[in-house]
N, C-alpha and C positions, 0 to 999 in steps of 0.2 A: 411238507414231507414228500410229496411227489417229486419235487425238485431235487431233494437230497437223494432220492432213490436213483435218479439218473446221474447225479454227480459222483456218487460213491464208486461207480464203475470206473470213471475217469481217474479218480484219485488212486484207486488200486493199480491201474495201469501205469500211472506215473511212479508209484512206489516200486513196481517191478523193474524200472530202469535203475533204481538205486540199490535195493536190497537183493541178496542172493535168493535163489528159489527155495532154499530150506526155510526161509523166514515165513513163507506163505503156507501155513499149516491150516488145519480145519478151523481154528479160532479166528484167523484173519478172514477166511472165506465166509464165516458166519456174518461178517459185517454187511455183506451183500443182501442178506435176507432180513436184517433188522428193520429197515424202513417199511418193507412190505408187511412185516409182522405188526409194526406199530399202526399201520393203516387198517389192518384187519381186526386186530385185537384191542386197540385203544391203549390207554396208559398201562405201562408194564407192571406197576405195583399192584394192579388188580389181578394179575395172573402169574406172578413169578413164583418160583419154587424154593426160595430161600428158607421159609419156615420149615418145609419138609426136609430140606437138605441139612439144616441144623439139627432136626430131630433124628435124622439118620446117623449123624455123628454121635448123638447120645446113645442110640441103640448099639452102635459099634463098640461103645465103651463097655457094654455088658459081656462082650465076647471073652471067654476064657479057654474054651476048647476049640481050636481051629479045625479039628477034624469033624466036628459037629457044630457048625456056626449057628444054624437056625435054632437048634435046641438050647445051645448055650445062651443065646440072646433071650429066648423065651424064659428060661429059668432065672436069668438075671433080672429081667423085667418083673417077674412075679415076686422075687425076693425083695426088690426095691419097693414095690407097691405094698407088700406086707409090712415091711419095716416102717414105711412112712405112715401107714395106718396105725400101727401099734405105738409109734412115737407120740401120737396125739393124746394118748391116755397115760403117758409116763409122767410122774411128778418127781421133782428134784434132780432131773437129768436134763442137760442142755441138748436140745434138738434144733432142727431148722425152723421150728415153729415158735420157739421161745428164746433163741439165742439173741444177744444184743446186736444192734446194727453195727455196721462197719465204721460208721462215723458217728457213733453215739457220744453224747455230751457227758462231761463229768458231772457228778452230783454237786450242785451249787446250792448251799444253804441260803435261806432268806436273810438279806441284810437290810439294815435301815439306811445305810449310805449306798447309793447305787454304784459308786465307783468300785466298791468291793465286790460287786456282782459281775465285774468284767473278768471272767475266768476262762480257762481253756483246758483242754485235755492234751497234754504234751504227747507228741508222736516221734520224738527223737531224744538223743542224749542231752543231758543238762550241762551247760557250760557256765561256770561262775564268772561273773563280770566284776572287775575291779574298777569301780567308778571313782572318778575324782570328786573333790568337794564341789566344784562348780557344776559338774554334771549331775551330781546328786541333788543339788538345790534346784536346778532347772527342771529335772523330772518331778521333783516334789511339788514345785509350783504348778506344773502342768496338771497334776492330779487334783490339787486344791482348786485350780481354776475351773475344772470340769465337774466339781462336786456342787450340785445345786442346793444341797441341804445346808450349806454354810453361807448362803447369800447374806444373811443378817450380819455375820462377822465381816464380810467384805464391805458392806455398806457402812458399818460402824468405823472400820479402819479408814475409809475414804473421807468420812465426815470429821473424824478426830485428827487425822494427819493428811490434810489435802496436798501438802507439798512433798510428801515422801514417795519413794519408788515402791510400788506395790509388789513388783516382781522380786525384789531383793529383800524387802523388810517385812512382808506380810507373814511369811512362814514362822518367823521367830515371835512376832506379836500374837499370832493365832495360837501358838503353843502356850503362851502365858495365859491368854484368855480362856483356853480350853481347860487348863488346870483350875482356874478360878471358877468357871461356870459349873464344872463337874462336881466341885465341892460345895457349892452354894445352892444349886437348883436340884429339885427332885426329879431325876431322870432315871430311866430304866437302866439296869446294869449292862445290857447288851449295847444300848446306844452310847453309854459312857465309855465302854471299852473301844467301840469303833471310833468315837470321836477322839479319844486319847491316842489311839494307834495312828489315826490320820494326822493328828497334830505333831506327833513326835517324828513323823517321816519314815521313809524306808530304812531298814536296817541292813539289807543286802539285796543284791540283784542277780538274776541268772537269765540266760537266753536259751532259745530253742531254734531248731531249723524247720520244724513242722508242728502244727497243732490243729485241733478241731474246735471250732467255735460255732455254737448254734447249729450243730449238725453238718457243718461245711468244713472241708479240709483246706488249710492254708499252708503254703510252702514258701520259704524265702526264695528270692530270685536267683541267688548264687547257686542254690541247689536245683532250681528249676531249669537252668540252662543246660544241665547235663542229662535231661530227660526229654522224652518225646511228648509228655503230658505237660499241662500248664495249670498251676494253682497259685500263682503269685499275683495275679491281677486283682486290684481292689478299687473300690469306689466308695466315697464318703459324701454325705449330704451336709452342706454347710448350714449355718443358722438362717440364711436368706433363701435356702432352697437350691443353691448352686451345687452342681455335681463336680467333685474333684476326683480325677482319675490318676492312678499311680500304680506303682509296683511295690510289693512287700520286700523290705530289705532286712529287717531284723525283728524278732519276737522277744520282748523283754518282760520279765515278770519281777515286780517289785515286792519284796517281802516286808511285812509290817509286824508290829507287836500283836500278841494274842492270835497268831497264826492267820492273820489277814493278809491278803495279797491283791495286787492289781496287775493286769496284763495289758501291755501297750504294744502297738504296732508302729515301727519306724518305717516310713514309706518314702519313696521317691516320687514326687508329684510332677505331673506333666503340665506344661504351660499351654492351656487351651483357650487363651484369650484371643479375641479378634477372629481372624479367619483360620485359626488353627483348629477349630472345631466346626464340623459341618454335619448337618442333619438333613437327610433327604430320603423320602420314602420310608420313614421310620428306621433308617439306618444311620447310626452315629459313627463318624470317622474323626479321629484325632491325630494330630501331629506330635510325635514323641521325641522330636529332635531337640527340644528345649525343655529344661527342667524349671519347675516353679517352686518357690519357697526354699531356695537353696541357702542354708545358713553357713556361717563361717566354721562352725564346729558341728560334729555329728550329733550332738545332743541338743541342737536347736529345737525349741518346743514346737515350732511350726511344722516339723516333720512328723509329729506323733499324733496318733489317735487311739482311743480306747478300742480294745479288741471287739467289743460289742457294737462299735460304730462302723465297722467295715462290712462291706458287701462284696461278694465274690463276682468277678467278671472275667471274661476272656478277651484277649487281644489277637485278632487275626490279621494277616497281611492283606492289605487292600489291593486287589488285582487291577483295579481301574486306575491306579496311580503309577506314574513313571518312576517315582522315587520310592525308596524303601522305608521312609520315615512315617508313612501313614498306616494307621491301624484301624480296623473295624471293631467296635466294642460290641461284644456279644453278651447280653444279659440273659441268663438262663434261669429256669426254675428247677431247683434241685429235687431229686426224688424224695418222696415221703415228707416234703415240706410244703404246706399249703397255707395261704393267707386268707383265712375265712373271715368275712365281715361279721361283726357282732350283730346278733339278732335279738331284738327286744320284743318280748311278748306283751302286747297291749290288751288289757281287759276292758272291753267296751262297757260303758255304763248305760243302763236303760234310762232314757230321759223322761219316760212317762212315769215310771214308778220309783225313780231315783235309787235303783238297786243294780247290783252287778250279777252277771250270770253265775259266777262262782259262789254266791252266797247261799244258793239252794242246791240241795242234793236230790237227784231223781231216784225215788224209791218206787218200785213196781210191786204192788200187792196182788199176788196171784191167788190168795185165799178168799174164802167166801164168808162174810159175816152176816148172819141172819138178822142181827139187831141193828145193822146199819142200813137205814132206809134212804140215806142221802145219796142220790146218783151223781152229784156234782163232785168234781175234783176240788181239793182244798189244799191250802198251805198251813201247816201246823206251826206251833210256836217255836219249834227248833229249827225252822228254816228248811223243811223237807217238803218236796212237792210230790204228793201221793197220787198215783194213778190206779184206778180199779179196772183191771183188764177184763175181768169176767163180765162186768155189766155191759161193756161195749160189745163183746162178742155175743152175749145173749140177745142184745137188741138187734144185732145184725142178723142172727139166725131167725129170730121171730119175724122180722120184716121180710126175709127171703121166703119163709113158709107162707106168709099171708099173700105174697105176690103170686105164688104158684097155685094156691087154693082159690083165691078170690081175684080174678082178673079185673082190671079197671074198665070203666065205660069206654074208653078210647080203644082198648084192645078188642072189646066185643064189637064195636062199630066197624073196625078194620076187617074183622073176620066175616061179618055180614056182607061187606062190600066185595070181598073176594069170592064169596059163594055165588054172587049174582053172575059172574063171568062164566060163559059156556066152557071155555078151556079149563077153568078151574073145576067145573062140574065133571068134565070128562076125565080130568086127572084123578079126582076122588073116586070116580067109577072104576078106573083101571086098578087103583090101589085096593078097592073093595073086592074086585074080582080075584086079584092075587091072593088076598087074605082068605077068600072062601075056598080056594084050592088047597 
């Protein structure tokens, strides 16, 4: 920092050879004092004024009468505090204490098939998709392949028809088997409706440009390029734990019978194999110049993931690279979203008595029973541990009075030893003379 304090003067002198004098205002001159301030004050975040400046902007918003600015700000502040206090006791009215979050999820009912739990809250207009027959079959098979509740049907199809193509023929066979099993087996009505809706396939499809999933906002890349913000970066974890990085291209919602639906994300995946992914100092950099899993058609099933399988990430330009193809992956924790580990409460067992501490309730008996001559604590048949408080305090008070009235032999011997000392005799004489006065 001392070196920079000397160099900043030379830098500003060199700048004076290039820029006109009007460029060097008070803000440019402030650079001369920044190194010295850092040396004297330490890190700037411990002493900057940004919080107070932001609060001053809030106070200026209360201004209504420019002729009396101080009084207007004071009245506005008092009114805001009063309304904020009163809004905490209002029921049935939306306030800042009970209003829904900006990225609140949609109400998702409980489903037996987890693929129907892949829902979203749309944040843009709905566009109806006219899917071809081949595209409809490909998307339908992707949903079936990601439904773990029908693994028994998949195993049965592979064992009965080992030579057939599962991707093209399983959906029709599963529809037949679902009709048969729903009529022969005793299944719950909800599970039967879900199974039948999944077997018959999607009836129609629609797409969105933005949606909210699990409290996180996702925006397609074509809409994201027109903005300064970024919400199209996604990452998905494979079956073997491999991370797949990509960009969200399209949000598709497949409609099924009985008002069931499945939300899919069509993504453009980046090829991060080999040296195209580098991790150094907990910083992940990827090369986005080459795509991965590029199919011949846009409905290739390798481009899709369920909406609940996507995690939001940001791609930042890597300043340490000479090319523009490298991005730094920034994985952030969103506000109001926490990943708390599950805590299991273990009840310890008493090895001596083979009991648990929760089997007995502690009952404190503050009353006095003259008929009860038993001074010991006991456990009754109901599993309650009784404690007689009065007996313990009575014993303590009796012992304290006995100690004051009847000193022990050791205390008497210590007192006699002190009385033998001349200084102690003189001390007692002084005290006796004072008392006589």
